[in-house]
N, C-alpha and C positions, 0 to 999 in steps of 0.2 A: 762801603759797602758796595758800589755798583756791579762790580765781576762774582757775591756771592750769588748762591744759588737763588736766594730769592727773586733774583732779575734773571733768571733763564726760563725762557717757553717752557709751558707745558702744555699738553695733549689732555684735554680736556673732554671724552666722547667726541663731538665732530667739529668742538670748539678751540681752538688754538690760543691761550692765557699768555699774554704777552710779558707775565711778569708771573709770580705764584705768592701772592701778598693778596689773603682773602676776606674779608669784611666778614663776621660774626651774624647770623639772626640776632638782632637785640631788644629785647623789650621795654619800652619807651615813653606806653601811654598816650602817644601823641592823636592815633584815630578818633573819631568821636565816638558816641554814647552808643551808635548803630556799629558799630567796627568799622566804619570807612573813613581810608584816609583821602585825604586832601592835598591843597598845594604846598599847604610843609613840608610831609614830608616827598612829593615828589622833588621840593628845595633840596633839601636834606641827600637823598639819595643822589640829587644830580651834585653835590659837593663831594660825594664820595663817590665818583663811577670813576600758650595758654590763658590759659581760659584767663584774659583778666577783665576786667571793664577797660576799655580807650585804647583795648590792643588791636592791629588791623584785622578785620577775615575776608574771608573771597568767599561766601555760598549766597550773596544774593549778587543781583545785577547791580544795584547801587556800590557794592564792595569790589566786585570786579573793574566797574566804571573808574574809582577812586584809586585802585592799583597799576589802571590803563596810562594813566600819567605819570605814574612811577615808572614803572617802566619803559616809555616811550622817551622820558627826560633819562635816562641811563641806556639807550640803544644809542639815544642823539648825539651822548658821549662816545661812542665809541666802545662802550663796555659788557657788561653781560652781569644778566640777576636772577637768581633761582630763585623758586617762591618754597618755604619751608612750611608745610603742613605738623605741626607739633600737637601733642598733646599732655596737657601736664597732667593729667591723674588726681594723684592726690594733693601733689601741691596747690591747683587751681585755690583760687576764691571759691568757696564753695555757695557764699549768695550771689555771684555772677552763674552760675549753676544750677542753681535753684531755679532763677530765671530762662534760661534758655535750652539747658539739656539736664539729662539726667546723669547720674552725680558716676562719673567714670571711678576706671582702677588703672592704677598702673599695670601693665601688662607684662613686662621685661624680664621686670626683677620680682625675684620669691619670695622677698619680705613683705612687697607691699600689694601682692597681685593675690585675693585672697578669693578668687572663679574658682568654683569646686565644678566648672562642665571643661569642655572642647578647651577653652582657652586659659585653664590652669593646670597647674600641677606641675606637669614635665616640663622639658627646656623647648619641645615638639610644639608642647600647648600653648605655653606661655608668648613662643613666635611666631604662634597661627597669626594674627590680629594683625602683627605690622605685617606678616607674609601676602593678607589678603589687601590689604589697602595698597601696596608696592603690585600684585596683581591688577589691580584698579586701573590705579593711575596710568601702568605704563602701559592697557590698553587702550585708552584715550590718548595721551599722548605721546607712544612709543619708547621705549624702553631707552634709546640714547639721549633721552631727555629728564632721564628718572635717576637719582639714588637715593640713597638712604645715609642720615649724616647720626654719628654718635660722637659721644666725647666720651671716651676711658679714661683720657688722662684730669677728668675733671673731677674736684672733690664734694663737689655739690650730693649732700643725700647718699656719701661715703662709698661714691663709683669712683673707681682707678682702676687703672691695671699698668704694670711693669713693661710690657713690652712698646717699643717706642719705634716707630715708621714713620717718617714725614715724608710728605711728596709737596703739598701745599700748605701756607704757613697762616693760620687762621689768627685776626687779632679782633677787640672785641672794644672794650672800655677805650683804647687808646684812640680806636678810629674814632670815638665817639668827637673827641676835642680835637683830632687832627683828620680834618678831611680831605688831607692832601699829604696822606700818613706813606705811603709808597715813594714821593719824592723825599720825605724827611726819611726815610729811609736810606733810600739811594746817594743821597749826597749831607747822610750825619748831622741834620738838621734837628736842635733840640726838640723831646716833644713839648706840647703844650701842656700842663698838667688835667687832667678831666675835672668834675664837680659832681663829688657822688649825689649831694641834695635836689641837682636838677635833673637826674634820671629817669624821675617817673612822675613830670609835672603835667597834666592831660593839655593837651590844645595847646602846647608853650611850647614861643623857638626860643629861649632860652633854655642854653644847656643842650640845644637840639641843633641850629641850626645859625648861630652867632659867630660861633668859634673862628678864629681867623687863619687864614692864608698865612704860611712861612713869607718872611721877605727876600725874596733872589737876588745876588748879585748878580 
């Protein structure tokens, strides 16, 4: 598969990607009770270079320091990593939300957005929150370092579209169990199957950093 479009370079802003294989942001509950990443996450992301309990945050100095371990490790491998700011909305764990936040709504979708103010109703109003976040972030870190990620071809919560135009190819579960996924794709090496029951085990290396690398001839 080495001649595939997967392994053609791609220019993403001011970053030149060596291939088009992208690891999706994945919820795996490996941060601690304060939503701080530790050495376990640094190892996990190095191998592969919602608000729920045990998902990592980035709103405190301690959380930022935890992420710095991860980003430094990924950069040391010559790879790149982007931070996804996410809002789970009505899919979030409400017990966690009550401890930390006001109960949010899903803004973009007309079914789940029941705001009666400037953030609800029309498409322009439902998009307002996302656009305000983009504006604030781009002012802080510049436009070339910011993007917005939608999942229009997913089926979770009945969201999908028929229009498919792919430039980058994002893998989720298969990247969990195959830390060397680009190599396996390029050399047609069989995938290691993932174990779903270890996806969400807080602060546990099993099913997170213990998957093997492929043996090369």
